[in-house]
N, C-alpha and C positions, 0 to 999 in steps of 0.2 A: 440398593438397586438389585432387583430380582433378575438374575442372569438366565438367558436361555442356554441350551446345551452348547451351541457354537461359541457363544460369548464366554461361557465357563471354560471351554477348552482353550480359548485364546488366553485367558487370564492365567491358567494353571500351567501352560507350556513354558518351560524355562531351560530345557535340556539342549536346545539347538536354536539357531536363528529362526525367527518366525515372521511370516508375511500374513497380515490380516487384510484380506480383501473386503473392505467395508462399504457396502452400498449406502446410498443416501438414506438418512434417517434410521440407520441400523444401530445406533447407540455406541459409536466408536469412541467418543470421548469418555463415556462411562467405562468402557473396557480398559482404556489406558489408565484411568485413575484407579480402578479396581485392581488392575495388575500391579501397580506400584504398591498398593496396600498389601496385596498378596506377597510380594517379594519381601516386604519388611516384616509382616506378621507371621507368615508361614515359612519363609525361607531364611529368616534372620539376616537379611541383607542390610548393611549399614545405609541409612538414607543418604549419606554423603557420597555414596558410590553409585547412586541412581541419577541419571540425567534424562530429562524429557525435553524434546525439541519440537517446536512448531514454527509457523511462518509469520504470525502476527502477535503483537503485544496483547491484543484483545483475547486471542485464544489462549495464550500463556497465562494471563490473569484469571481467565475462567477456570483453567485447569488447577491453578494454585488454590482458588477459592473452594473448589470441590474437594481437593486433597485435605485442606484444612478442616473441612466438615467431617471427612471420613476418618482422618488420622489424629486430629487434634493439633494444636500449634507446635508442641514439642517435637513431634515426629515429622511434621510437614515442613518446618522451617529449614532444616538442613538440605532438603531436596533441591536439585538444580533444575528448575523449570524455566525455559527461556526460548527466545527465537534463535535461529541459526546464527544470526549476526551477533547477538549478545554472547553466545557461546564462543564464537570466534574472538570477540573482544576480550573475553576472559583469558583465553590462551595467550593473546598478544600482551596483555598487561602483565602476565606472569612470566612469559618466556620470549617476549618480543625482541630481546637482545639478539636472539639467534638469527633473526632476519634483519638486523641492523636498526631496530627501533630503540629509542631512548625513553626514559620515564617522561610522562607528561605529553605523550603524543597527541596530535590534533586529528579529529575526525572531520573530514570535509564532506558536506552534503552535495547534492547534485548541482545546485547553483554555483557553489564554490568551485566545483570541478570544471564547470563550463567557463567560468571566469579565467581559470588557469589555462585551459585549452585555447581560449580566445587570445590570451596574451602571447602564448607560444606561436600562434598563427600570425599574429600581428608582426612578430619579429621576422617572419619569413619573407614578407613583401612579395608574395607571388599569388597568382590566381589559383583558386582551389575549386574542385568539383564537389567537395564535401561542405556541409554546414557544420556548425559546432555540435549540434545535437547528434548528427550522424557519426561524427568522429567519436563522441563520447560513447555512443551505443556500440560502435565497432570495437573500441577498447574494452568496454564492459564484456562484450561477447568473447573476446580473446581471453580475458581473465577468467570468465566462467568455464572456458575450455582449458584452463591452465596453460595457456600459451604465453611465454615470457616475451619481452620486447625483442630479444635476440632471435627467438624462434619466429616471431612475426616478420622480422626483416628477412629471414632466410627463406620463408615460404611465400613471400610477396611475388605475385605473378605479373603485375603490371604497374604502371606509374601511380595509379590510384591507391593500390594496396601499399606500395612503397611509401607514399606520402603519409598514409595513416600509421604505418609501422614506425616511421621516423618520429612522428608526433608522439606516439605511444612511448618510445624510448626516452624522449626528452621529458614527457609528462611524468614518467616513473622516476626519473632522476630528480625532477623538481619536487615530487612528494617526499623523497628520501631527504632532500636538503631541508624541507620544511619540517621534518620529523612528523609527517602527516600520513594518513591513510584515507582512502575513499571507501565506500560501502563494499565494493567488490573485494578490496584488500582484506576486509574483515573475514572473508572466507578463504581467499587465495593464500594469504600469508600463513595462516595456521597450518594449511596442508604442507607448506614448505618447511616450517619449523619442525613438523612431525617427521620429516625425513631424517632428522638427527636421531640415531638409534636410542640415545639416552632419554631424550624427550619423549619419543614414541613409547618407550617402556613406562615412563613416568605416568603419562596420560592414560595408557591402556590399563594400568593398575588402578587408576583413580576411577575410570568409567567402567564399572563392572556390568552395568546394564543400561543400554541406550534405547529409549523409546522415541520413535519419530512419527509424528502425525503428518497427514497430507503428503505421503511419500511420492505421490505422482507429480508433485510440484517441484521436486528437487532438480537442480541443474547438475552439470558435470562436476563442478568443484565441491558442491554439497555432498554428492554421492561419494566422492573420494574422501572427504572429511569423515563421513560416517564409517566407511570401510577401514580407515586408519584407526579410528577410536575403538571400534569393535574388536578388531584384531584377533588375537589368539583365543580369547575367552568366549567369543561368539555370543555375547549377551546382547541380542538385538531383537526388538519388536518393531517392525515397520508396519504402519497402518496407512492404507491408501485405497484409491478407487480410480482406475484408469479412465472410467467413463466421466470423471469430473476434472480431468486435466484440461485447463483452459488458459494456461499461461505460457504457451510456447514463445510468445512475443517477448517474454523476459527471460527466456532460457530454459524453462521447465522441460524435462524430458520424461514423458510417461513410460518410455521404454526402460527407465531405471528399475521399474518393478520387475521386469523380465531379467535384467542383469543380475538381480539378487540370486536367481537360480543358478547362474554360472559361477558367481564369486563365492557363494555359500552352498555347496552341493548338498549339504544336509538340511537345507531350508525346509521348514514345515509350512504348508499353506492351509489357512482356514478362511472360509467364506462366511460373511455375515450378510444374509439375504432377507431376513425378516425386517420389515420397515415398521417403525412405531409412529410414523408421522402422518401418512396419507391414506386416502381411500383406495380401494382396489382399482377403480376406473383410472385414477391418476397414475397408479403404478403400472397398470397394464399398458397405458399409453406411453409412459416413459420407457418401458421395456421394448415396445415395438419400435419406437423412434431410434433408440440407441443400437438396436440390432442391425441397423443399416451400416454401422461402422465395423471394420475388422477388429477382432479381439484376440489378445494373447490369453486372457482369462475370461471365461464365460460365467456370468451370474444372472440370476433372475429375481428381482425384488418381489416380495409378496407381503400381504398384510391381512390381519384379521379384524380390521376396523370397519368392515362392511363395504358394499359396492359403491355407495356414494352417488351423487347426482352427475348427470352428463356435463362434460366441459362445453362451454359455449364458444362459438366463433361469431364475431360481429364485424361485418364489413361496414366501413364508414366512408363518406364521400371525400373527406379531407382530413388533414392532421388536426385542424381545429374542431371538426365534428367528432373526431375520435376522442379528443380530450373532453369535450362537452358531454358525450355519451358516458364515458367512464366516470366522470365526476358526478353525473346525475344518478348513475347506478349506485355509486358508493353512498351518496346522500340518502337515496330511498332505502337502500338495504340497511344502512346504519339506523335510520329511524325505526324500521320494522323490527330489527333484531335487538335494539336497545343495548348494543355492545359498545366497546371502545373504538375510537378511530384507528388506533394502532394495529387493529386486526387486519387492516386493508393495506395492500402493497401494490404499487405500480412498478413493473420491471420493464426496462428498455435496453436496447443494445448500445446506444451512444448517448453521451451526456446532453447533446443539443436537444434531444427529444423532451427533456424535462420542462423546457420553457412553456410550451403550450399547456401542459398539465398544471404548472404553477398558476398560470393565468386563470384556467377554468376552476381550479379549487378555490382560489382567492375570491372569485366572483360569487361562489356559493358559500363563502365564509367557512370553508372546511379547513381545519388546521392540518399542516403537512410539514414534513422535514425531509431534507435531501441528504442521503448518505453517500459517502464515497467521493464527495467533491473536495476540492482543494481548500485548505485552511486560509483564512485571511492572513495569518502570519507566515504563510508560505510564499506570499507575493514578493517578488524581488525587491521592490521599493521599500516594503515594510521591513524585510530582512536587512536592507542597507542601513536604514535609520537605527534599528535596534542594535545592529553590529557596532555602529558608532558609539552608542550608549554603553554597550558591553565593554568596549575597549577603554572608555573613559573611567569606568568604575573598576576595571580589572586590567591593568597594563600588561599582564602576563597572558592574556587571551590571544594566542596566535591566530586562531581561526577568524576572530573578529578583525584582527590587523590585516590579514590577507584579503579579506572581503572588501575593506574600505580604503586600503592604501592607494588604490587606483580607481576609486569610484567617488566622485567624478574623476576623469582621467588626469593623472599628474605626470604622465610620461615616465613612470617607473615600471620598466618592463620585466618580463619573466626571468631573464638572465640576471638582472640586478637583484631580484628577490631571491633567486637561487644562491647568489653569492652572499646575500644577507643571511639567508637560512644557514648556510655552511658556517659563517662567522659566528652566528648565535649558538650553533651547536658546539663549536670549539670553545666558546666562552661560557657555555652552559647557562644561558640566560634567554629571556624572551626576545622576540624579534624587535619589539618596540624599544626595549632597553638597548639592544645592540645597535639600533639605528641612531642612537645618540652618542655612541662612543667614537672617539677620534681615531682609534685603531682601525675602524672600519674603512678609513680612507685608503689603507694599503691593499684592501681586497677588491676595490672597484675603481672605475674611472672617476675623475674629479667631478664631472658633470652629474653623474649618477649619484655620487655621494652627497652632493649639494641638495639634490631633490629629496633624497631620503631624510637628510637632516632637517630640511625645511618642514617636511610632514611631521617629524618628531617634535619640532618646536611648536607647531600648530597644536598638536595633541596636548602638550604641556600647558600652553596658554588656555586652551579650551577647558581643560580639567580644572584649572583655577577658577575660570568663569563659572563652571557648573557648581563649584563649592560655595559661591557667594550669590547665586541667583535662584529665583524660583524655577522649577523644572520647565514650566511652559514658556517663560521668558527666555530661558537658556536655549531650549530646543528651537524656537523661532530664530534666534540669533545664529545658532549653529548652522541651520539650513540655509540661512542667508549668506553666511561666510563661505560655505562650499558651493553656493549657487546651484543647489540641487535641482530646483524647479527648472531653471534655464537649461541645465544639462539634460533633463528628461525631454524637453522640447527639441534639443539639438540631436538627440540620438534616436528618438522614435520616428517611425516612418510617416506618421500623420499627427497633426495637432490634437485630433480627437483621442488617439491612443495615449499621448503624453498627458492630456487633461485627465483621462481616466486614472492613470498611474498617480498623478499628483493628488487626485481626490482620495486615493487610498492613504497617502501620507497625511492628508488633512484629517482623515478618519482616525489615524493612529494618534494624532495630537488630541483628538476628542476623547480617545481612550485615556490618555494621560490626564486630561481635565477631569474625567469621571473618577479616576483614582484619587486625585487631589481633593475632589469634593467629599469623598469618604474619609480621606486622611490628609487634612490640610497641612500638617507638619512634615509630610513625607519629603525626603531629599531624593536626589537623582538615583542613588543606590537603591532605595526602597522602590522607586518607580520601575527600575529595571527588573527587580525581583518579581514585582507584580505582573509585569508584561510577560516575563518568562513563564510564570504560572498560567497566565491566560493562554499563552502559546500551547502549553501542554493540554489544557482543558478544551481549547477551541475545537479540536478535531475529535472530541469525544462523541462517538456515535451511540453510546449507551445512555445518553441523557434520558431520564425517565419523564417523558411527558406524552400525553395522548395525542397522536397525530398520525395521519396517513403517511406511509413510507414511500418515498420516491427514490429509486436506486437503479444502477446498472445491473445487468445480469451478473457481471463479474463481482460486483460488490455484494450480491445476495448470497454468494457461496457460503455454506455453513449455517445459513439462517432458515427459519420456517415461519409461515404465516397462515392463518385460517383462510383468508380470501385473497387470491392473487389475480392481478390483471397483467398479462403479458401483451404489451402493446407494440405496434410497428412490426407485426410478424409478416413482413413483406420481403420479396426478393430484393437484394441490394441493401437491405437493412439487417435482416436476419435470415439467411446469411448475408454478411456485409459485402459490399461491392468489391472490396479489396481482398476478399477471401474466397475466390471462386475456383482455385485449383483444388484437386482431389484431397490433398493433405489438409489444406486450410478448411475445406468444407467439413472434414471430419471434426475439426476443433469447433467449428461453428455449431455443428450438431450436438457436440458435447455441451456447449454453452446453452443451447435450447433445452437439453436434458436437465441441466442444472436448474433452469427456470421452472420447468414442469415439476420437478421434485421439491420445489420450495413450498408448494401448495399443500395444505392439510385437508381442507374440506371442499373448497370450490375454486375452479380455475377457469378464467375467461381469456380468450385470445381476441385481439382486435387488429385490424389493419385498415389503412387508408387506400381508397381507389386512386386518389390523386394526391400528390405531395409536391410542394415547391422545392426545387433543387437549384441552387445558384440563381434564384430569382425566377426560374421558369417552372410552369405547372407541368408535371410529368405524370403519366399514367403508371400505376403500380400493379404488379401481380402479387397475389398472396404467396407466402413462403412455401417452398417445397416441403418444409418440415411439417406443415399442416396436413399435407397429402400423405405423410408417412404415419399419421396417427390412425388408430382403429376407428373406422367410420361409425361403428355402433356405439362408440363412447362420446361422439360429438353431437352437438345441437347447433346447426347453422341458423342464425337469426335472420329474419326477413328485413326488407328495405324499410318497413315502417317502424322498426324498433326504436329509431331515434325519437320519433314523435310520441310513441307510446310511453317510453321511459321518461321523457321530459314531463309528460302529463302525470305519470305516476309520482315523479319527484315533486311536482307541484301539489298534488293531493296530499302527499306526506307532509310537506311543509305547512299546508293549510290545517291539516289535522293537528300538527304540533302546536300551531298558534292557538287553535281552539282549546287544546288541552291546557295550555298555559293560562288562557283567560278563565276557563272554568275553575282552575286551581286558585286563581285570585279571588273568585266569587266566594269560595269556601273560606 
């Protein structure tokens, strides 16, 4: 990688903490990887003492791949390149005893946490103004701000906050009894264990240089963790861009970039403003758009890739017309350019907008893929069934036990499970094993003990059945035994919703059938392994196939595409109707800025004049952000563009057919 002067300065600066203010497309990942190579080759730093942290597994994997190419396997393998949560998990696995954790701790995902909170609330027998998701996000926000349950109780100002704080206290106690952590604990608990002077010194000696990507996305607890690890040696390279901070809804604090100047008085600031991605028109528009936000650090992107074509703005009559016009444009442009479908990307503010584009692309036989959607294996009913299977093949899987022990409901409450968890901890065994021991009777009421033992007996009998039956036969029998389908219909608000969830269970059974078609002799253990592997691969957004990309603006962050369509650029969509306060508008503008800076060659904006909302046809105004772009760089298309483009698409398709026929004649 050929470095420009600013990039070289960032790579070679090691004498004090460094903030690299890296604009979109300025080569920040290359700077991070080149700096790691510089630290090893030129400064003789041990690779084991270099830690690089980012926010997604995808970004971490990309960084590892680049480092392997630059350094070779021997030097790159000892490096610690991971997400924040993986780094936190590393600390807890090594020194978790300092915060009360034992070996073999369980990591609970969001659904598991919701189940635990729901059980705690069920025991209250009182009406609440919170729903389960609100409680979980409130607790998450407290943890991100490093507020303990005791502190939450002490600062509660009304009955609502007091209720949430009390649930937080009981939820935290429940996790400790389970020897479990949630995702927020993977950040909070490491900061707590590092308050031990001996452990703080140990980890500061180990982390001699910490490189943090996307620093503007750090929350309060991540900032504290970085500050603790950097400590006395000051080996920090923070790379970020306050103009691309779009995650305040999950706790991100772009002001953390400014806090670095206070906490590290000798901080060096280097700006990367040369963009290697986009044309000058696109960057000029991005600069003008984001200039409407207040700035702690001012930067201005520039490029030597040429002026480029004007950005188009297309008004459409409706959402359906918008999708038809965009798909026709992609179809015609693809035929004329003879390039791949993957060069085209449709960006939208909200996931619901994808449906009309899927329909329009399918009608024209254009391949597409949706990025940023939820995985099939993330659906609660699919996780339920797989958790049952996991428990049957691994009786020590406490996470699976906690998910299924009360699904469907067996009247085994949170307090009972807390007592079971404490007993299992004392006996140093799994919760399933503990549930079958007679000594458990002394730890809980007879009625609760009977229910726990009944479930234990059922697991034992079902495990035996699994060992002597075909997986498909066994699965059907198991679902019948627990009356899972009936439970879905009892608990869902509508029969249609229950039917949809049951269809996902049926689809999972079809997955199992397909596995058995390929491996007729596979037992239930092998099936579970295959399903787990599918779970990991199902959400892989890097699948290499040629298709138009459909994704939210949030999901597009960090990516780039030759031809971008930003759709739904309307008031109450972008900016979103729930984000009309001054501070929220600033983040919506940053989100629009992210969308604009994804485009390499051509950028098209579209909006609908009318759009259905809650079944009613509503008039729409185009987004204020379009008015903030330089007029000289925009081309507003006329009303007849729909008909012209459809005609152009038809001619392109006809020409393609003729070309195919002439090819056959030869």
